[in-house]
N, C-alpha and C positions, 0 to 999 in steps of 0.2 A: 166670235161672240164672247168666248172666254176671256180673251185679251181685253175686250171692251169692258166687261164686267170688272176685271181687275183694275183697269184704269179708273173706272167710276168710284171704286172703293178706296183709292189712294188718299192718304192724308198729306198735309203740308210737309210733315217730317219725311214721308216717303219721297216726295219730290226733291227734298233737300239731299237725300242720299243719292237719288237718280242723277242729280247734277254732278256728283263726284264720280259717276261711272264713265264720264267722257274724258278722253285722254288729254284734251286741250287744257283743262283746268290744272291737271297734274304737270303738264309741260310748263305752264305759267309759274306754278309754285316752285318747281325744281330750278327754273331759270332765275328765280328771285335769289340773287346772290347773298343778300343780307340774311334772309331767312335760312337758306340751306347751309351756308357756311357757318352760321352761328351754331346751329344744331350739330354740324359735323365737328366743330372745334370743341363744343361742350362735351362731346362724347369721346372723340379720339385723343383729345389733349388731357383727358382725365381717366386713363385706363385703370388707374388704381381704384376707381369707383366701380368699374364694370367687371373686373377680373373675377371669373367664376360665379357671376351673379345671374339671377333669373330676371329677365327684363320683359315688361309688357309695353307694347306700342299701341296706343289707342288711336284709331283712325289712320291705319298704317299706309293707306294709299298704295304706292308702287313698292313699298317695302324698303325705301331708302334708309330710314332711321333704324330699322331692324338690322340692316347690313352694317351700318356704322357700329351698332352695339356689338354685333358678332365680331367685327374686326377689332373692337376694343377689348375683347377677351371674355364676353359674356358666355356662360356655358349653355344657356337656353334663352331663346328669344321668342316671344309670342306676339304676333301682329294680328290685330282685329280690325276689320272694316266691314261695314254693312253693304257698301256699294259693290258693283260688279268689278271694280278695279281690283278687288281681292283675288279674282281668278287670274288676272295678269300678274299679280304679286307672287303667286305660287310659282309661276313659270320663271319670273325674274330671279327669285331666290334660288331655284334649281339651276338656272343658267350660270349663276355666279358661284355655285358650289357650296351653298349654305343650307341645303335641305336637311342635313343632319343636326343643325342647331337652331334653325328658324322654322316655326310652325305658323302658318297663316290660317286664321279662322274667319270665315265669312258669316256675319251675323251681327245683331245688335248687342252691345255690351251687356245691356240689362237682361238679355234673354239667353246668353250662352253659358257654358261651363268651361272652365280652363282645365288643362291637364295637370295643373299644380294647385296646391292649397293657398299659397301666398307667393308674392313676388317681392324682389328687393328694390326694383326701380320701375317707375312708370314714366315713359317719355311720350309726349303727345304734342302735336302742333294743333292745338284746340282753338286758337285765337280766331275770331271772326271780325267782321266789320263792327265798329263801335265796341271792339274787344269781345263782348258777350252776346251780340245780337243773335247768332246762330244757335246759342244754347248748348254747344258741344261741351262747354265747361261742366255742365251738369253731369254729363256722362263720365268725365274724368273724376269728379268727386265721388260718384257712385262706385267706380272702380277702386279709388283710394280707400274708401271705407270697407269694401268687401275683400280686397286682396292684398293691399300694401302692408308689408311688415311694419310693426310699431316704429322701428328705426329706419324705415325705407326712405327712398329719395324720389322726389318729383322733379321733372325737368320739362319746362321751367317751373319755378315755384313762387315767383313774385310777379305782380303786374300792377301797373298804375295807369289810370286814365286822366287825361288833361284836356282842358278846354281853352280856346283862345278866340278872340274876335278877329274877323277879317273884313276887308273891303273887297267887293266883287261886283262892281257896277256893270261891267261888261256882260257877265253871265246873266245877271238879273234883267238887263235890258234886252238881250238877245233871246233868252229862253222863257222868261216869266212875263215881261211886259208885252211880249208878242201877242198874248191872248187878249189884250185890251182892244186890239183892232186887227181882226183877221179879215182882210179884204172888205173892210167897212163894217164888219159885224163884231159884236162883243162876245167873248167866250170866257167870261170871268169865272164860271164854274170850274173850268179846267185849270185856270190859274190858281184858284183856291186849293184845288187838289194837288197841283204841282208844288205849292208852297209847303204842304204837309209831308212831302216825300223827301227824305234826305238824299243827298248826292254823294256818291263815293267817287272821288276824283283826286287828282294831284292839286294841292294848294301851293302855289309859289310862295316862298318864304317872304318875298317883298309885299305880299298882300296881308300879312299878319300885322295888325295895328294895335295890339295890346300885349301885356304880359300874360303868361299862362297861369292857370289855376288848376290844382289837382282836384279831380272830381271823386275819385275812388281809388283806394289802395287795397290790393287783394293778396293775402298770404294763403297759398293753396294748401298748406298743411293744416290750417285751422278754419278756413272759410267753410260755411255751410251753404247748401243750395238756396235756402231761403234768404241768405244774405245778398244774393245776386238780384233780388228785388229791393231796390233801395231809393232813398231820397237824399239828394246831395245838394247843399247850398254852395254857390260859387260867388266870388267877387272879383271881377276882372277890372284891371286898371288900364285905361287907354294910354298908349304911348305916342300916338300921332293924332293930329287934327285931320279928321276925315269923316266919312260915313261908314258906319258898321252895317253891312248887309247880311251878315251871317255869322254863325258860330261854327268853329271846326273842332272836332274831337279826335284825338289820337292817343296812342298808348305806347308804353314801353314794357318789356319783360326782362326778367333777370334769372339766371341760373346760379343761384347763390352757393351751391355746394361745390362748384368748380374751384380749383386751387387758385385761380385768379378771376377777377370780376369778368363775367361774361353775360352778354345780353344785347339787345338792340332797341331802337326807338323808331316809331313811325311818324315822328314830328315833321312838319313841313320843311324844316331846315336840315333834316337828316337824309341819308341816302335813300333812294327809292326802294319801296317794298310793294308787293302786289296788294297789300291792304290799303295803300294810299292814305287818304284821310276821309273822315265822314263830315259832311257839311250840312248844316241846318239853316235854312233861309228864314229870316224874320218876316213877319207880316208887313212891316214897314221899316225902312232903314232908320238907324239911330244916329243922330248927330253926336260927334265925339270930339273932345279936346284932350290933350295930355293931362292926366291926373283925374279925369272923370271916371266914375265907377259904373260898371254894368253889373248889377246884382241879379241873381236869379236862383232857380231851383230846378234841378233835373229830377224827374220822378220816373223811375224805371220799374216795370212790372211785367212778368211773363204772361202771355196770352194763350188762348186755346190752340193756336197754331204753332206752339212751341218756339215762338219768337218773343221778343220783348217790346212792349209799348214804351214810348218815351213821351213825356209831357214836359215842356219847358215853360216855367213861369219867369218872366223877365220884369225887372224894375230898373229903369235907367235914371240915375241920380246925377244930373249934370246942371250946368249953369242955365240951360234952357228950360229947366223944370223937371218935374217927375213924370215919367211916362211908364205905362204898363202895357204888356201884351202877353198873350198866352199862345204857345205854339204846340200843336199836337203832331207828333211824328211817329214814324215806324209802327205801323199796325201789323 
């Protein structure tokens, strides 16, 4: 009965943390070579930044970044995670002989106390789908303002979001138009719902039919939580004659304090990452020719479930005339 009551009182944020208690998701992230190698290189190839420093790892998971920091010479490393994986991290840290320098704290960053007044470096793998959908960046900014020294370092500290147009007739036909005729019956209500749900998947580079346009640039040293609710206009120029079935959003991050440029991209043409790309299907395909413009606006705002709503207003200015449509996404 007690477990049932606890389940009934859980919030969406609790379910978010629960999902990170399962080992499978950590296996996927650790096996993401681009992700893990970039963090490893940014830390171990820059020991001059970490020597004798106090480091905070937000969302430490298995503790892998904590151990990188300790190996880089940090005198004290604090890993924080709200999920049950923190219990495993304590054992992993001990197993590898780091218990004297790494402390794992289980709890929400906004509710815990640290054993130090301030830290020199904050490392975190905070990026989610659509970069900011899971809202973990809010937690990093909270920690930045509360504990990071004035001259402290954030890793990573720069991020950019980009949007491109893609052709994806095969998916639309197989997954969306299926609902127009289900054994002779119409189920358009489900189709309408499916259209408003973004797809996280791999977008083959050959399906991109436009130039990219930057939606948002974030400097983690100066950005405020309220800046993550934003409106961004975009103007995409088509590069191929085709039908545009969807928009895809991807991001890149940079570790600018490294002695040489370090970072990675989740673009369709880049090496695979577990973030893949986020795809937003249009109500109706848009006809495109090289040089045509697809103009629109992304409106992003945080909702009561600690995720972010996205509304896309589109205006297609082509030789076929002016078309407009509004797409509601990510509730």
